[in-house]
Wavefront OBJ file of the C-alpha trace (Angstrom):
o trace
v 2.377 7.949 4.359
v -0.971 9.525 5.266
v -3.222 8.801 8.239
v -6.957 8.218 8.215
v -9.361 7.259 10.977
v -12.283 4.841 11.020
v -15.029 6.147 13.298
v -17.937 3.941 14.279
v -20.872 4.659 16.524
v -20.708 2.007 19.250
v -22.885 0.842 22.125
v -21.945 -2.182 24.211
v -24.910 -2.146 26.581
v -28.300 -0.392 26.772
v -27.102 2.068 29.425
v -25.228 4.086 26.793
v -27.500 6.845 25.477
v -27.614 7.090 21.692
v -27.505 10.900 21.975
v -24.123 10.619 23.705
v -22.831 8.190 21.067
v -23.800 10.594 18.266
v -22.214 13.577 20.005
v -18.959 11.768 20.749
v -18.716 10.363 17.232
v -18.954 13.802 15.670
v -16.405 15.151 18.159
v -13.881 12.511 17.016
v -14.423 13.318 13.334
v -14.063 17.055 13.945
v -10.883 16.417 15.926
v -9.472 14.400 12.999
v -10.414 17.221 10.608
v -8.625 19.827 12.718
v -5.664 17.509 13.254
v -4.910 17.065 9.564
v -6.024 13.470 9.041
v -6.447 12.538 5.375
v -9.881 10.918 5.678
v -12.569 9.739 8.079
v -14.231 6.443 7.188
v -17.682 5.105 8.049
v -18.670 1.437 7.850
v -21.877 -0.317 6.789
v -23.386 -2.753 9.264
v -26.918 -3.721 10.218
v -28.748 -4.798 13.413
v -25.523 -4.621 15.499
v -25.265 -2.094 18.338
v -21.459 -2.353 18.605
v -21.167 -1.011 15.026
v -24.113 1.333 14.401
v -23.797 2.039 10.673
v -26.865 1.251 8.553
v -25.907 3.685 5.756
v -22.375 5.106 5.493
v -23.398 7.625 2.813
v -25.899 9.160 5.236
v -23.219 9.277 7.925
v -20.703 10.957 5.607
v -23.245 13.597 4.571
v -23.762 14.399 8.265
v -20.028 14.654 8.891
v -19.569 16.924 5.868
v -21.828 19.564 7.375
v -19.524 19.832 10.424
v -16.037 19.550 8.880
v -13.959 21.620 6.474
v -11.322 19.657 4.593
v -11.119 16.001 5.623
v -11.966 13.434 2.933
v -15.006 11.285 3.746
v -14.948 7.583 2.997
v -17.378 4.680 2.977
v -15.494 1.643 4.281
v -17.296 -0.064 2.968
v -20.526 -0.409 1.017
v -21.543 -4.090 1.227
v -22.219 -5.128 -2.365
v -24.994 -7.747 -1.887
v -27.127 -5.250 0.070
v -27.375 -2.715 -2.790
v -28.379 -2.566 -6.423
v -26.316 -0.623 -8.971
v -28.839 2.140 -9.753
v -29.424 2.889 -6.091
v -25.720 2.941 -5.247
v -24.772 5.059 -8.270
v -27.378 7.716 -7.479
v -26.926 7.795 -3.704
v -23.122 7.867 -3.910
v -23.189 10.639 -6.529
v -25.569 12.711 -4.401
v -23.342 12.116 -1.375
v -20.390 13.379 -3.426
v -22.260 16.644 -4.076
v -23.457 17.018 -0.495
v -19.915 16.503 0.817
v -18.455 19.058 -1.593
v -16.656 16.449 -3.689
v -14.949 14.777 -0.729
v -16.355 11.253 -1.179
v -14.087 8.189 -1.202
v -16.221 5.146 -2.100
v -15.203 1.777 -0.679
v -16.953 -1.440 -1.724
v -16.684 -4.812 0.018
v -18.086 -8.306 -0.185
v -19.292 -8.175 3.455
v -17.937 -9.490 6.731
v -20.491 -11.247 8.923
v -22.723 -14.226 8.126
v -25.024 -12.914 10.866
v -25.793 -9.912 8.631
v -26.042 -11.955 5.425
v -28.727 -14.070 7.082
v -30.764 -10.896 7.618
v -29.796 -8.660 4.679
v -28.941 -11.003 1.796
v -31.357 -13.893 2.067
v -28.894 -16.070 3.938
v -26.452 -16.583 1.068
v -22.977 -17.701 2.199
v -20.900 -14.650 3.066
v -18.113 -15.850 0.750
v -20.409 -15.335 -2.265
v -20.379 -11.584 -1.670
v -17.259 -11.147 -3.793
v -19.184 -12.066 -6.955
v -21.760 -9.344 -6.213
v -18.935 -6.851 -5.732
v -17.381 -7.748 -9.084
v -20.692 -7.176 -10.864
v -21.651 -4.052 -8.921
v -18.567 -1.889 -9.478
v -18.494 -1.929 -13.317
v -22.245 -1.292 -13.445
v -21.999 1.748 -11.146
v -19.183 3.229 -13.202
v -21.176 2.804 -16.429
v -24.247 4.426 -14.858
v -22.080 7.385 -13.814
v -20.860 7.700 -17.418
v -24.314 7.825 -19.047
v -27.171 5.634 -20.251
v -26.529 1.963 -19.615
v -28.595 -1.250 -19.677
v -27.484 -4.178 -17.543
v -27.991 -7.916 -18.005
v -25.959 -9.551 -15.259
v -26.179 -12.565 -13.014
v -27.503 -10.677 -9.975
v -29.090 -7.538 -11.461
v -30.969 -6.684 -14.646
v -32.391 -3.314 -15.679
v -33.230 -1.451 -18.908
v -31.454 1.649 -20.195
v -30.814 3.869 -17.178
v -28.350 6.404 -15.840
v -27.213 7.784 -12.514
v -29.053 10.886 -11.319
v -27.207 12.921 -10.313
v -23.751 12.342 -11.758
v -20.866 12.652 -9.266
v -19.306 16.029 -8.515
v -15.810 14.521 -8.892
v -15.107 13.688 -12.504
v -14.897 11.169 -13.962
v -15.781 9.581 -10.607
v -14.995 9.562 -6.894
v -11.991 7.413 -5.942
v -12.988 3.757 -5.635
v -11.549 1.470 -2.959
v -11.985 -2.307 -2.763
v -11.739 -4.210 0.513
v -9.330 -7.072 -0.168
v -7.473 -9.812 1.667
v -7.154 -12.686 -0.810
v -4.817 -12.498 -3.844
v -7.650 -12.821 -6.365
v -9.451 -9.751 -5.034
v -6.193 -7.758 -4.941
v -5.572 -8.659 -8.590
v -9.128 -7.862 -9.722
v -9.243 -4.540 -7.878
v -5.916 -3.306 -9.252
v -6.803 -4.447 -12.783
v -10.022 -2.423 -12.506
v -8.288 0.770 -11.409
v -9.377 0.661 -7.780
v -7.407 1.425 -4.643
v -7.022 -1.217 -1.924
v -8.448 -1.298 1.601
v -7.017 -4.111 3.684
v -6.706 -5.236 7.283
v -5.080 -8.100 9.184
v -8.290 -8.346 11.239
v -7.290 -10.241 14.392
v -4.114 -11.765 12.903
v -0.710 -10.790 14.365
v 1.220 -7.767 13.029
v 3.215 -9.962 10.647
v 0.041 -10.245 8.538
v 0.614 -6.621 7.449
v 3.734 -7.776 5.571
v 1.780 -10.600 3.910
v -0.942 -8.226 2.719
v 1.651 -5.725 1.519
v 3.271 -8.405 -0.611
v -0.090 -9.277 -2.170
v -0.515 -5.613 -3.076
v 2.966 -5.356 -4.589
v 2.382 -8.460 -6.704
v -0.955 -7.191 -8.014
v 0.624 -3.849 -8.935
v 3.543 -5.562 -10.676
v 1.143 -7.787 -12.628
v -0.772 -4.758 -13.984
v 1.697 -2.142 -15.234
v -0.978 -0.923 -17.653
v -2.952 0.851 -14.905
v -1.884 3.819 -12.736
v -0.422 2.732 -9.415
v -3.237 2.543 -6.835
v -3.109 3.591 -3.206
v -2.932 1.037 -0.398
v -4.623 1.577 2.972
v -4.070 -0.664 5.982
v -6.554 -0.571 8.836
v -5.262 -1.291 12.350
v -6.778 -0.726 15.765
v -4.635 1.598 17.874
v -4.839 3.082 21.348
v -3.642 6.619 22.053
v -3.110 7.933 25.589
v -1.223 10.780 27.236
v 0.853 8.874 29.802
v 2.196 5.323 29.975
v 0.137 4.756 33.092
v -3.062 5.444 31.096
v -2.766 2.303 28.962
v -5.235 0.086 30.780
v -8.593 1.609 29.827
v -8.075 1.889 26.035
v -6.446 -1.539 25.848
v -9.280 -3.076 27.854
v -11.849 -1.429 25.568
v -10.044 -2.721 22.481
v -9.990 -6.235 23.932
v -13.702 -6.052 24.753
v -14.420 -4.931 21.188
v -12.372 -7.886 19.921
v -14.461 -10.333 21.934
v -17.614 -9.132 20.171
v -15.947 -8.896 16.758
v -14.776 -12.514 16.949
v -18.328 -13.554 17.838
v -19.619 -11.974 14.626
v -16.648 -12.760 12.380
v -16.576 -16.445 13.301
v -20.362 -16.708 13.831
v -19.803 -18.372 17.225
v -21.959 -16.413 19.662
v -25.378 -14.952 20.192
v -26.798 -11.452 19.626
v -29.541 -10.163 21.932
v -31.535 -7.063 20.975
v -28.624 -5.969 18.759
v -25.885 -6.541 21.353
v -23.355 -9.257 20.409
v -22.325 -11.601 23.182
v -18.723 -11.112 24.329
v -17.111 -14.501 23.748
v -14.725 -16.038 26.285
v -11.576 -13.905 26.579
v -9.375 -17.002 26.345
v -10.402 -17.393 22.696
v -8.948 -13.987 21.716
v -6.119 -13.419 24.240
v -2.536 -13.688 22.942
v -3.627 -15.013 19.562
v -0.753 -16.334 17.475
v -2.737 -17.016 14.294
l 1 2 3 4 5 6 7 8 9 10 11 12 13 14 15 16 17 18 19 20 21 22 23 24 25 26 27 28 29 30 31 32 33 34 35 36 37 38 39 40 41 42 43 44 45 46 47 48 49 50 51 52 53 54 55 56 57 58 59 60 61 62 63 64 65 66 67 68 69 70 71 72 73 74 75 76 77 78 79 80 81 82 83 84 85 86 87 88 89 90 91 92 93 94 95 96 97 98 99 100 101 102 103 104 105 106 107 108 109 110 111 112 113 114 115 116 117 118 119 120 121 122 123 124 125 126 127 128 129 130 131 132 133 134 135 136 137 138 139 140 141 142 143 144 145 146 147 148 149 150 151 152 153 154 155 156 157 158 159 160 161 162 163 164 165 166 167 168 169 170 171 172 173 174 175 176 177 178 179 180 181 182 183 184 185 186 187 188 189 190 191 192 193 194 195 196 197 198 199 200 201 202 203 204 205 206 207 208 209 210 211 212 213 214 215 216 217 218 219 220 221 222 223 224 225 226 227 228 229 230 231 232 233 234 235 236 237 238 239 240 241 242 243 244 245 246 247 248 249 250 251 252 253 254 255 256 257 258 259 260 261 262 263 264 265 266 267 268 269 270 271 272 273 274 275 276 277 278 279 280 281 282 283
């Protein structure tokens, strides 16, 4: 087992200076680098102050200039917000600028709030179809000249400039929770990013079984890696538990707002929904 860390720039009210957020974010990534973590991951989100991440490739390039060995991952590029030529070129350049440390995650997208602003208001569930068209096109652009006639994108003979530093390509990760996405990702030679979100810990076992089934159903491909994202609080003494746990709960109140599309967002700050809706959740 290897450990990675997901580091997001976060503001929960306007009193937090962005300069302080930037400084503290880099400090966490450098600490993970020195501590032997496998990778540091940056998300993609838009118009949300609690997850400040408009371009993970830009963030990873910044981190690369201040770290030595840690792998640098996008978790994850949101497929409907990109086109294949742009993603192929920007990801390949990021791979060079990070010294070949890029891990490229691709997802369908998480929040309808963002889809209403970034993807013309299409239902968030439709993002998976964009993801399934985007990944093969990017790989073909990395390989050489390629013309694309798909459902969502069309372009004449083109190629990625530059090509990635890692050959034949940086490792690809797919964000998956449903069995169909697990199966498609494994069949296409991708690794799996997964998370129980706000479900109880038993959901980890459910997701692990989906991974094992997808691997068993595709013996023709090399066994992929499986990464599970969980929120965790670390503190020096038992008596120090309250502050990190409170912060995690406050984050959850805003996440549920966005994930369930049940609250407002003012000037980029999501409303913290009633604590009773997230406390002691059993499902």
